[in-house]
mmCIF file of the C-alpha atoms, coordinates in Angstrom:
data_MODEL
# 
_entry.id   MODEL 
# 
loop_
_atom_site.group_PDB 
_atom_site.id 
_atom_site.type_symbol 
_atom_site.label_atom_id 
_atom_site.label_alt_id 
_atom_site.label_comp_id 
_atom_site.label_asym_id 
_atom_site.label_entity_id 
_atom_site.label_seq_id 
_atom_site.pdbx_PDB_ins_code 
_atom_site.Cartn_x 
_atom_site.Cartn_y 
_atom_site.Cartn_z 
_atom_site.occupancy 
_atom_site.B_iso_or_equiv 
_atom_site.pdbx_formal_charge 
_atom_site.auth_seq_id 
_atom_site.auth_comp_id 
_atom_site.auth_asym_id 
_atom_site.auth_atom_id 
_atom_site.pdbx_PDB_model_num 
ATOM 1   C CA . MET A 1 1   ? 49.908 -6.943 47.853 1.00 0.00 ? 1   MET A CA 1 
ATOM 2   C CA . ALA A 1 2   ? 52.268 -4.525 45.699 1.00 0.00 ? 2   ALA A CA 1 
ATOM 3   C CA . GLY A 1 3   ? 53.371 -1.194 47.396 1.00 0.00 ? 3   GLY A CA 1 
ATOM 4   C CA . PHE A 1 4   ? 51.640 2.107  46.342 1.00 0.00 ? 4   PHE A CA 1 
ATOM 5   C CA . GLN A 1 5   ? 54.593 3.108  43.985 1.00 0.00 ? 5   GLN A CA 1 
ATOM 6   C CA . ASP A 1 6   ? 53.671 -0.012 41.655 1.00 0.00 ? 6   ASP A CA 1 
ATOM 7   C CA . LEU A 1 7   ? 50.504 1.536  41.121 1.00 0.00 ? 7   LEU A CA 1 
ATOM 8   C CA . LYS A 1 8   ? 50.224 4.064  37.544 1.00 0.00 ? 8   LYS A CA 1 
ATOM 9   C CA . VAL A 1 9   ? 48.015 6.539  39.088 1.00 0.00 ? 9   VAL A CA 1 
ATOM 10  C CA . TRP A 1 10  ? 50.614 6.981  41.595 1.00 0.00 ? 10  TRP A CA 1 
ATOM 11  C CA . GLN A 1 11  ? 53.320 7.058  39.542 1.00 0.00 ? 11  GLN A CA 1 
ATOM 12  C CA . GLU A 1 12  ? 52.087 9.501  36.647 1.00 0.00 ? 12  GLU A CA 1 
ATOM 13  C CA . ALA A 1 13  ? 50.573 11.428 40.247 1.00 0.00 ? 13  ALA A CA 1 
ATOM 14  C CA . HIS A 1 14  ? 54.429 11.774 41.351 1.00 0.00 ? 14  HIS A CA 1 
ATOM 15  C CA . ARG A 1 15  ? 55.552 12.957 37.992 1.00 0.00 ? 15  ARG A CA 1 
ATOM 16  C CA . LEU A 1 16  ? 52.617 15.525 37.792 1.00 0.00 ? 16  LEU A CA 1 
ATOM 17  C CA . VAL A 1 17  ? 54.020 16.679 41.593 1.00 0.00 ? 17  VAL A CA 1 
ATOM 18  C CA . LEU A 1 18  ? 57.759 17.188 39.863 1.00 0.00 ? 18  LEU A CA 1 
ATOM 19  C CA . ARG A 1 19  ? 56.424 18.725 36.725 1.00 0.00 ? 19  ARG A CA 1 
ATOM 20  C CA . VAL A 1 20  ? 54.517 21.292 39.061 1.00 0.00 ? 20  VAL A CA 1 
ATOM 21  C CA . TYR A 1 21  ? 57.641 21.740 41.267 1.00 0.00 ? 21  TYR A CA 1 
ATOM 22  C CA . GLU A 1 22  ? 59.960 22.619 37.736 1.00 0.00 ? 22  GLU A CA 1 
ATOM 23  C CA . VAL A 1 23  ? 57.352 24.952 36.558 1.00 0.00 ? 23  VAL A CA 1 
ATOM 24  C CA . THR A 1 24  ? 56.900 26.662 39.628 1.00 0.00 ? 24  THR A CA 1 
ATOM 25  C CA . ALA A 1 25  ? 60.672 27.274 40.487 1.00 0.00 ? 25  ALA A CA 1 
ATOM 26  C CA . SER A 1 26  ? 60.591 30.302 38.032 1.00 0.00 ? 26  SER A CA 1 
ATOM 27  C CA . PHE A 1 27  ? 57.342 31.916 39.227 1.00 0.00 ? 27  PHE A CA 1 
ATOM 28  C CA . PRO A 1 28  ? 58.341 35.445 40.788 1.00 0.00 ? 28  PRO A CA 1 
ATOM 29  C CA . ASP A 1 29  ? 59.550 35.516 44.341 1.00 0.00 ? 29  ASP A CA 1 
ATOM 30  C CA . ALA A 1 30  ? 56.474 37.344 45.335 1.00 0.00 ? 30  ALA A CA 1 
ATOM 31  C CA . GLU A 1 31  ? 54.520 34.265 44.610 1.00 0.00 ? 31  GLU A CA 1 
ATOM 32  C CA . ARG A 1 32  ? 56.532 31.739 47.118 1.00 0.00 ? 32  ARG A CA 1 
ATOM 33  C CA . TYR A 1 33  ? 54.519 31.900 49.983 1.00 0.00 ? 33  TYR A CA 1 
ATOM 34  C CA . GLY A 1 34  ? 51.297 31.928 47.673 1.00 0.00 ? 34  GLY A CA 1 
ATOM 35  C CA . LEU A 1 35  ? 50.500 30.157 44.595 1.00 0.00 ? 35  LEU A CA 1 
ATOM 36  C CA . VAL A 1 36  ? 53.799 28.545 44.293 1.00 0.00 ? 36  VAL A CA 1 
ATOM 37  C CA . SER A 1 37  ? 53.372 27.115 48.212 1.00 0.00 ? 37  SER A CA 1 
ATOM 38  C CA . GLN A 1 38  ? 49.684 26.355 47.156 1.00 0.00 ? 38  GLN A CA 1 
ATOM 39  C CA . ALA A 1 39  ? 50.621 24.862 44.074 1.00 0.00 ? 39  ALA A CA 1 
ATOM 40  C CA . GLN A 1 40  ? 53.300 22.347 45.117 1.00 0.00 ? 40  GLN A CA 1 
ATOM 41  C CA . ARG A 1 41  ? 51.124 21.693 48.466 1.00 0.00 ? 41  ARG A CA 1 
ATOM 42  C CA . ALA A 1 42  ? 47.698 20.384 46.256 1.00 0.00 ? 42  ALA A CA 1 
ATOM 43  C CA . ALA A 1 43  ? 50.093 18.374 43.933 1.00 0.00 ? 43  ALA A CA 1 
ATOM 44  C CA . VAL A 1 44  ? 51.709 16.543 46.593 1.00 0.00 ? 44  VAL A CA 1 
ATOM 45  C CA . SER A 1 45  ? 48.351 15.949 48.245 1.00 0.00 ? 45  SER A CA 1 
ATOM 46  C CA . ILE A 1 46  ? 47.197 14.183 45.146 1.00 0.00 ? 46  ILE A CA 1 
ATOM 47  C CA . ALA A 1 47  ? 50.188 11.444 45.434 1.00 0.00 ? 47  ALA A CA 1 
ATOM 48  C CA . ALA A 1 48  ? 50.028 11.444 49.122 1.00 0.00 ? 48  ALA A CA 1 
ATOM 49  C CA . ASN A 1 49  ? 46.363 10.555 49.283 1.00 0.00 ? 49  ASN A CA 1 
ATOM 50  C CA . ILE A 1 50  ? 46.607 7.679  46.761 1.00 0.00 ? 50  ILE A CA 1 
ATOM 51  C CA . ALA A 1 51  ? 49.790 6.295  48.862 1.00 0.00 ? 51  ALA A CA 1 
ATOM 52  C CA . GLU A 1 52  ? 47.949 6.417  52.138 1.00 0.00 ? 52  GLU A CA 1 
ATOM 53  C CA . GLY A 1 53  ? 44.570 5.084  50.361 1.00 0.00 ? 53  GLY A CA 1 
ATOM 54  C CA . THR A 1 54  ? 46.459 2.050  49.405 1.00 0.00 ? 54  THR A CA 1 
ATOM 55  C CA . LYS A 1 55  ? 47.251 0.978  53.041 1.00 0.00 ? 55  LYS A CA 1 
ATOM 56  C CA . ARG A 1 56  ? 43.405 1.581  53.874 1.00 0.00 ? 56  ARG A CA 1 
ATOM 57  C CA . ASN A 1 57  ? 41.513 -2.210 54.610 1.00 0.00 ? 57  ASN A CA 1 
ATOM 58  C CA . THR A 1 58  ? 38.222 -1.288 53.606 1.00 0.00 ? 58  THR A CA 1 
ATOM 59  C CA . GLY A 1 59  ? 37.117 0.169  49.785 1.00 0.00 ? 59  GLY A CA 1 
ATOM 60  C CA . PRO A 1 60  ? 34.978 2.943  51.239 1.00 0.00 ? 60  PRO A CA 1 
ATOM 61  C CA . ASP A 1 61  ? 38.071 3.817  53.643 1.00 0.00 ? 61  ASP A CA 1 
ATOM 62  C CA . ARG A 1 62  ? 40.280 3.955  50.715 1.00 0.00 ? 62  ARG A CA 1 
ATOM 63  C CA . ALA A 1 63  ? 38.034 5.648  48.467 1.00 0.00 ? 63  ALA A CA 1 
ATOM 64  C CA . ARG A 1 64  ? 37.908 8.675  51.083 1.00 0.00 ? 64  ARG A CA 1 
ATOM 65  C CA . PHE A 1 65  ? 41.429 9.228  50.406 1.00 0.00 ? 65  PHE A CA 1 
ATOM 66  C CA . TYR A 1 66  ? 41.105 8.839  46.522 1.00 0.00 ? 66  TYR A CA 1 
ATOM 67  C CA . VAL A 1 67  ? 38.042 11.492 46.709 1.00 0.00 ? 67  VAL A CA 1 
ATOM 68  C CA . ILE A 1 68  ? 40.595 13.420 48.659 1.00 0.00 ? 68  ILE A CA 1 
ATOM 69  C CA . ALA A 1 69  ? 43.157 13.233 45.674 1.00 0.00 ? 69  ALA A CA 1 
ATOM 70  C CA . ASP A 1 70  ? 40.663 13.886 43.279 1.00 0.00 ? 70  ASP A CA 1 
ATOM 71  C CA . THR A 1 71  ? 40.019 17.031 45.091 1.00 0.00 ? 71  THR A CA 1 
ATOM 72  C CA . SER A 1 72  ? 43.162 18.221 45.291 1.00 0.00 ? 72  SER A CA 1 
ATOM 73  C CA . LEU A 1 73  ? 43.565 17.564 41.658 1.00 0.00 ? 73  LEU A CA 1 
ATOM 74  C CA . GLU A 1 74  ? 40.760 19.985 40.901 1.00 0.00 ? 74  GLU A CA 1 
ATOM 75  C CA . GLU A 1 75  ? 42.554 22.578 43.500 1.00 0.00 ? 75  GLU A CA 1 
ATOM 76  C CA . VAL A 1 76  ? 45.924 22.006 40.984 1.00 0.00 ? 76  VAL A CA 1 
ATOM 77  C CA . ARG A 1 77  ? 43.695 22.572 37.705 1.00 0.00 ? 77  ARG A CA 1 
ATOM 78  C CA . TYR A 1 78  ? 42.829 25.726 39.028 1.00 0.00 ? 78  TYR A CA 1 
ATOM 79  C CA . TYR A 1 79  ? 46.134 26.857 40.088 1.00 0.00 ? 79  TYR A CA 1 
ATOM 80  C CA . LEU A 1 80  ? 47.107 25.974 36.568 1.00 0.00 ? 80  LEU A CA 1 
ATOM 81  C CA . ILE A 1 81  ? 44.526 28.371 35.111 1.00 0.00 ? 81  ILE A CA 1 
ATOM 82  C CA . LEU A 1 82  ? 45.422 31.122 37.315 1.00 0.00 ? 82  LEU A CA 1 
ATOM 83  C CA . SER A 1 83  ? 49.402 30.311 36.609 1.00 0.00 ? 83  SER A CA 1 
ATOM 84  C CA . ARG A 1 84  ? 48.285 30.553 32.951 1.00 0.00 ? 84  ARG A CA 1 
ATOM 85  C CA . ASP A 1 85  ? 46.396 33.797 33.083 1.00 0.00 ? 85  ASP A CA 1 
ATOM 86  C CA . LEU A 1 86  ? 49.094 35.827 34.939 1.00 0.00 ? 86  LEU A CA 1 
ATOM 87  C CA . GLN A 1 87  ? 51.551 34.131 32.472 1.00 0.00 ? 87  GLN A CA 1 
ATOM 88  C CA . TYR A 1 88  ? 53.530 32.777 34.787 1.00 0.00 ? 88  TYR A CA 1 
ATOM 89  C CA . VAL A 1 89  ? 53.727 29.539 32.226 1.00 0.00 ? 89  VAL A CA 1 
ATOM 90  C CA . THR A 1 90  ? 53.660 29.707 28.316 1.00 0.00 ? 90  THR A CA 1 
ATOM 91  C CA . MET A 1 91  ? 50.406 28.141 26.707 1.00 0.00 ? 91  MET A CA 1 
ATOM 92  C CA . GLY A 1 92  ? 52.682 24.936 25.511 1.00 0.00 ? 92  GLY A CA 1 
ATOM 93  C CA . GLU A 1 93  ? 53.600 24.672 29.523 1.00 0.00 ? 93  GLU A CA 1 
ATOM 94  C CA . TYR A 1 94  ? 49.927 24.893 30.156 1.00 0.00 ? 94  TYR A CA 1 
ATOM 95  C CA . ASP A 1 95  ? 48.800 22.359 27.786 1.00 0.00 ? 95  ASP A CA 1 
ATOM 96  C CA . ILE A 1 96  ? 51.077 19.800 29.004 1.00 0.00 ? 96  ILE A CA 1 
ATOM 97  C CA . LEU A 1 97  ? 50.522 20.160 32.460 1.00 0.00 ? 97  LEU A CA 1 
ATOM 98  C CA . TRP A 1 98  ? 46.894 20.449 31.979 1.00 0.00 ? 98  TRP A CA 1 
ATOM 99  C CA . GLU A 1 99  ? 47.128 16.752 29.848 1.00 0.00 ? 99  GLU A CA 1 
ATOM 100 C CA . HIS A 1 100 ? 48.948 15.367 32.439 1.00 0.00 ? 100 HIS A CA 1 
ATOM 101 C CA . ALA A 1 101 ? 46.352 16.332 34.969 1.00 0.00 ? 101 ALA A CA 1 
ATOM 102 C CA . ALA A 1 102 ? 43.819 15.115 32.924 1.00 0.00 ? 102 ALA A CA 1 
ATOM 103 C CA . ASN A 1 103 ? 45.574 11.641 32.675 1.00 0.00 ? 103 ASN A CA 1 
ATOM 104 C CA . VAL A 1 104 ? 46.013 11.455 36.277 1.00 0.00 ? 104 VAL A CA 1 
ATOM 105 C CA . GLY A 1 105 ? 42.085 12.617 36.597 1.00 0.00 ? 105 GLY A CA 1 
ATOM 106 C CA . ARG A 1 106 ? 41.076 9.696  34.392 1.00 0.00 ? 106 ARG A CA 1 
ATOM 107 C CA . MET A 1 107 ? 43.302 7.037  36.218 1.00 0.00 ? 107 MET A CA 1 
ATOM 108 C CA . LEU A 1 108 ? 42.413 8.421  39.654 1.00 0.00 ? 108 LEU A CA 1 
ATOM 109 C CA . ASN A 1 109 ? 38.538 8.248  38.618 1.00 0.00 ? 109 ASN A CA 1 
ATOM 110 C CA . GLY A 1 110 ? 39.281 4.084  37.732 1.00 0.00 ? 110 GLY A CA 1 
ATOM 111 C CA . LEU A 1 111 ? 40.989 3.592  40.848 1.00 0.00 ? 111 LEU A CA 1 
ATOM 112 C CA . LEU A 1 112 ? 38.095 5.278  42.946 1.00 0.00 ? 112 LEU A CA 1 
ATOM 113 C CA . ARG A 1 113 ? 35.248 3.305  41.264 1.00 0.00 ? 113 ARG A CA 1 
ATOM 114 C CA . SER A 1 114 ? 37.017 0.218  42.064 1.00 0.00 ? 114 SER A CA 1 
ATOM 115 C CA . SER A 1 115 ? 37.324 0.909  45.453 1.00 0.00 ? 115 SER A CA 1 
ATOM 116 C CA . ARG A 1 116 ? 33.700 1.700  45.812 1.00 0.00 ? 116 ARG A CA 1 
ATOM 117 C CA . GLN A 1 117 ? 32.699 -2.026 44.494 1.00 0.00 ? 117 GLN A CA 1 
# 
């Protein structure tokens, strides 16, 4: 069985984590323990729960971790909206991150469906 690193969805989620870290590095210092911390934590949770889910033995158990990853993805989406509205990111950065998150979501939904079969 391949490791979680071989899953395309994990690879995309990991790239999203790296982008979130990159973008939030330029946020105001006042956001370090607020929006920056929350956005980074939620992004990491997506990839971490995909990784953990791959080691579970049953479909329902795997699905539980993939649902948590999907929930964390929704949280990241909100933080993207907030970052845009606070003008911490440009519209170009927002659009790229939003599409990246949407791509992870599509892939994650496929993984979730397959784990429930």
